[in-house]
C-alpha positions in Angstrom: 78.9 144.3 120.5 77.7 141.2 118.6 78.8 142.9 115.4 82.3 143.7 116.8 82.7 140.1 118.0 81.8 138.8 114.6 84.4 141.0 113.0 87.0 139.8 115.4 86.2 136.1 114.7 86.3 136.9 110.9 89.7 138.5 111.2 91.1 135.6 113.3 89.8 133.2 110.7 91.3 135.2 107.9 94.7 135.4 109.6 94.7 131.7 110.3 93.9 131.0 106.7 96.7 133.3 105.5 99.2 131.3 107.5 98.8 128.3 105.3 99.1 127.8 101.5 97.2 130.4 99.5 95.5 128.3 96.8 94.8 129.8 93.4 91.0 130.0 92.7 90.6 128.7 89.2 91.1 125.8 86.8 94.2 123.9 86.0 95.0 125.7 82.7 94.5 129.1 84.4 96.8 128.1 87.2 99.4 126.7 84.7 99.3 130.0 82.8 100.0 131.9 86.1 102.9 129.5 86.9 104.3 130.0 83.4 104.0 133.8 83.6 105.8 133.8 87.0 108.3 131.0 86.0 107.4 128.9 89.0 106.4 125.2 89.4 102.7 124.5 89.7 101.6 122.5 92.7 98.4 120.5 92.4 96.8 118.9 95.5 94.3 116.2 94.6 91.9 115.0 97.3 88.5 113.3 97.7 85.8 114.8 99.9 85.3 111.5 101.7 89.1 110.9 102.4 90.2 111.2 106.1 93.9 111.6 105.3 93.0 114.4 102.9 91.1 116.2 105.6 94.2 115.8 107.9 96.5 117.3 105.3 94.1 120.1 104.6 93.6 121.1 108.2 97.1 120.4 109.6 99.7 120.4 106.8 98.3 122.9 104.2 97.4 125.3 107.0 100.9 125.2 108.6 102.6 128.6 108.6 106.0 127.2 107.5 104.3 125.2 104.7 102.4 128.3 103.6 105.4 130.5 103.5 107.5 128.0 101.5 104.8 127.2 99.0 103.7 130.8 98.4 107.3 131.7 97.7 108.1 128.8 95.4 104.9 127.6 93.7 101.6 128.5 92.3 99.2 126.2 94.2 95.8 124.8 93.3 93.7 121.9 94.5 90.9 119.8 93.0 88.5 117.1 94.1 89.1 113.9 92.1 85.4 113.4 91.9 84.5 116.8 90.6 84.0 115.7 87.0 86.4 118.4 86.0 90.1 119.1 86.3 90.4 116.9 89.4 88.9 113.9 87.7 90.9 114.4 84.5 94.2 114.8 86.3 93.5 111.7 88.4 92.9 109.6 85.3 95.7 111.1 83.2 98.3 110.5 85.9 96.9 107.2 87.3 96.3 108.5 90.8 95.6 105.6 93.2 96.2 107.2 96.6 94.8 110.3 98.2 95.9 112.9 98.9 98.1 113.1 95.8 100.7 115.8 95.2 101.6 116.7 91.7 104.3 119.2 90.7 104.4 120.6 87.1 107.0 122.5 85.3 105.9 125.9 83.9 105.4 124.3 80.5 103.0 121.7 81.9 105.2 118.6 82.3 104.8 116.5 85.4 108.1 117.0 87.2 107.6 115.3 90.6 104.9 113.6 92.6 104.2 112.3 96.1 101.2 111.2 98.2 100.1 110.4 101.7 98.9 111.7 105.1 102.0 113.8 105.7 102.9 116.1 108.6 104.3 119.5 107.6 108.0 118.5 107.6 107.8 115.4 105.4 105.5 117.3 103.1 108.1 120.1 102.9 110.7 117.5 102.1 108.7 116.5 99.0 108.4 120.1 98.0 112.1 120.6 98.3 112.8 117.6 96.2 110.4 118.9 93.6 112.5 122.0 93.4 115.8 120.0 93.1 115.2 116.5 91.7 112.1 117.6 89.7 113.6 120.7 88.2 116.8 118.7 87.3 114.6 116.0 85.7 112.9 118.4 83.4 116.2 120.0 82.3 117.9 116.6 81.9 114.9 115.2 79.9 115.3 118.0 77.4 119.1 117.3 77.0 118.5 113.5 76.8 116.0 114.0 74.0 118.5 116.2 72.3 121.0 113.3 72.3 123.1 114.2 75.4 124.2 110.9 77.2 126.6 112.4 79.7 126.6 110.9 83.2 125.2 114.1 84.6 122.2 114.1 82.3 121.6 110.4 82.7 121.7 110.6 86.5 119.3 113.5 86.7 117.0 111.9 84.2 117.0 108.5 85.9 116.4 110.0 89.3 113.4 112.0 88.1 111.9 109.0 86.2 112.3 106.9 89.4 110.4 109.5 91.5 107.6 109.5 88.8 107.4 105.7 88.8 108.3 105.6 85.1 109.5 102.2 83.8 111.9 103.9 81.4 114.1 104.6 84.5 115.7 101.1 84.4 116.9 101.6 80.9 118.3 105.1 81.6 120.1 103.7 84.7 121.8 101.1 82.6 122.9 103.8 80.2 124.3 105.7 83.1 126.4 102.8 84.3 127.7 102.4 80.7 128.7 106.1 80.6 129.9 106.4 84.2 133.1 104.3 84.4 133.7 105.0 88.1 131.1 102.9 89.9 132.3 104.2 93.3 131.1 107.7 92.4 128.2 108.7 94.8 125.7 109.0 92.0 126.7 105.5 90.7 126.4 104.1 94.1 122.9 105.5 94.5 121.6 104.2 91.2 123.2 100.7 91.7 121.5 100.4 95.0 118.2 101.5 93.5 118.2 99.4 90.3 120.8 96.6 90.3 119.9 94.5 93.4 120.4 91.2 91.6 122.8 88.5 92.6 125.3 88.0 89.8 124.8 91.3 88.1 128.2 93.0 87.6 127.0 96.2 89.4 125.8 94.2 92.4 129.0 92.2 92.6 130.9 95.4 92.4 128.9 96.8 95.4 129.7 93.7 97.5 133.4 93.8 96.6 133.5 97.5 97.5 131.3 97.3 100.6 133.1 100.0 102.6 132.6 102.6 99.9 128.9 101.7 99.5 128.4 101.8 103.2 130.1 105.2 103.3 127.6 106.6 100.7 124.4 104.7 101.6 124.8 104.0 105.3 125.2 100.6 106.9 121.4 99.9 107.2 120.6 100.8 103.6 123.5 98.7 102.3 122.4 95.7 104.3 118.8 96.2 103.0 120.1 96.4 99.4 122.2 93.2 99.7 119.7 91.2 101.8 116.8 92.0 99.3 118.9 90.8 96.4 119.7 87.6 98.2 116.1 87.1 99.3 114.9 87.6 95.7 117.3 84.9 94.5 116.0 82.5 97.3 112.4 83.2 96.3 113.3 82.1 92.8 114.7 78.9 94.2 111.6 78.3 96.2 109.3 79.1 93.3 111.2 76.6 91.0 111.0 73.7 93.4 108.3 74.3 96.0 110.8 74.4 98.8 113.9 76.3 99.8 117.0 74.2 99.3 118.9 74.8 102.6 122.5 74.4 101.3 122.0 76.9 98.4 120.1 79.4 100.6 122.6 79.2 103.4 125.5 79.6 101.0 124.0 82.7 99.5 123.4 84.4 102.8 126.8 83.4 104.1 128.6 84.7 101.0 126.9 88.1 100.8 126.1 88.8 104.4 128.9 87.0 106.3 128.4 88.8 109.7 124.7 87.7 110.2 124.2 85.3 107.2 123.1 82.2 109.2 120.6 84.1 111.4 119.2 86.0 108.4 118.8 82.8 106.4 116.8 81.1 109.1 114.6 84.2 109.6 114.1 84.6 105.9 112.8 81.0 105.7 110.1 81.9 108.2 109.1 85.0 106.3 109.1 83.1 103.0 106.8 80.3 104.1 104.5 82.9 105.8 104.3 84.9 102.5 103.3 81.8 100.6 100.9 80.5 103.3 103.0 77.3 103.5 102.0 76.8 107.1 103.5 73.3 107.6 107.0 74.5 106.6 106.4 77.8 108.4 105.7 76.0 111.7 108.9 74.0 111.5 111.0 77.0 110.4 109.6 79.2 113.2 110.4 76.7 115.9 113.9 76.1 114.5 114.6 79.8 114.2 113.6 80.6 117.8 115.5 77.5 119.1 118.7 78.5 117.3 118.5 82.3 117.9 116.5 82.9 121.1 117.9 86.4 121.6 117.1 87.7 118.1 113.2 87.9 118.4 111.4 91.0 119.7 108.2 91.2 121.6 106.3 91.9 118.3 108.2 89.0 116.6 107.2 86.5 119.3 103.6 87.8 119.2 103.4 87.4 115.4 104.7 83.8 115.6 102.2 83.0 118.3 99.3 84.5 116.4 100.1 82.7 113.2 100.3 79.4 115.1 96.9 80.2 116.7 95.3 81.0 113.3 96.9 78.4 111.0 98.8 75.7 112.8 97.4 72.5 114.4 98.7 70.2 117.1 98.7 70.6 120.8 102.5 70.6 121.2 102.8 73.4 118.6 100.1 75.4 120.3 101.9 75.0 123.6 105.0 76.4 121.9 103.0 79.3 120.6 101.7 80.0 124.1 105.3 80.1 125.3 106.0 82.7 122.6 103.0 84.8 123.6 104.0 84.8 127.2 107.6 85.7 126.3 106.2 88.6 124.2 104.2 89.9 127.2 107.3 89.6 129.4 109.4 91.6 127.0 106.7 94.3 126.4 103.1 94.1 127.4 100.7 95.0 124.5 97.0 94.6 123.9 97.8 92.3 120.9 100.0 89.8 122.8 97.5 89.7 125.7 94.7 88.9 123.3 96.8 86.3 121.5 97.6 84.6 124.8 93.9 84.5 125.7 93.0 82.9 122.3 95.7 80.3 122.7 94.5 79.4 126.2 91.1 78.9 124.7 92.5 76.5 122.0 94.3 74.6 124.7 91.1 74.3 126.8 92.3 76.4 129.7 89.2 78.5 130.3 90.2 80.3 133.5 93.6 81.5 132.1 91.9 82.6 128.9 89.4 84.7 130.9 92.2 86.3 132.9 94.2 87.3 129.8 91.1 88.4 127.9 90.1 90.7 130.8 93.7 92.0 131.1 93.8 92.7 127.3 90.5 94.7 127.5 91.7 96.7 130.5 95.1 97.4 128.9 93.6 98.2 125.5 91.0 100.7 126.9 93.7 102.4 128.9 95.7 103.0 125.7 92.8 103.9 123.5 92.8 100.7 121.4 90.0 98.8 119.8 89.3 95.9 122.2 86.5 94.3 120.3 88.6 91.1 119.6 89.2 90.4 123.3 85.6 91.3 124.2 84.4 88.8 121.7 86.7 86.1 123.2 85.4 86.9 126.7 81.8 86.8 125.5 82.3 83.4 123.8 83.9 82.1 127.0 80.8 83.1 128.9 78.7 80.9 126.7 80.8 77.8 127.3 
């Protein structure tokens, strides 16, 4: 009976394993030869034995039946430990792998065609694989034609898209060549490359995008268009700040009003807060945060109020300012109770010398955090320190 049970468990394990990706057992060159013989892309999964996201992908994503079916049909698959002093280590160095797990896709002739990384669930991982079969394959084909002298818009677009996905700096030059070859900048391919590479105020392609907003929104979507334009304006404002040590209000306001007329004023004042925070300019940050919340009280979320309050607690001095920060923390709690805003309120009450209120919010933070499976060590430390006083 024990023997039969063992066989059953072995069969169950075998079936479970078969549902996921069937990895080739061998080295990189052997796997590449198999991919070349079968005219398929080679998928290489790089991992580290100590990496928790790698274990997640191995147990959940690689083992998924839909992932296994798709990969076994389209790729030769192999995986290596980046610390194995063999193929894993060599590939990690050769392709500058900084994150784990890393996913590399090679053409049958051994050229890197596409890459991705991260602790991905099955569907996002499959999306990377699908792009490897489309963007990656097109990149290899277009790279050959580009090297042969073909500068048609079709080739330049496919080559630029592939270079971008690989993080190759040559991408910017090829994108410029594409815009020179493609005279219709409202073409969907042109719109995509302009949004990805020409987010600079004053550049002809950027100015074209603003002038033809409706077309760019149609292709990119409203949110992506706003991100494209606001990032360009923000970069220009950062340049103004870097040159003078402060953000000139008239110039900044004018830029936001010109390029983002619907929400330009609110976005300018919010940008100032983020700019000063990024540069740890806490004196200007404090003034900007107060001005922003006074001017636009309905634009700040629970998380936004909590972040303002926590930064004041950590970096800003003065009782009146701390009292304003406490108002934000309490408003954050009113909008959406979270462990983080309860802890921030407790910390601010401590700074303001209100011990009983601090204890109340620290206890509530611990209770709420534990109920939601969060780390409550910060609130516990606050409560412990209050007990010593």
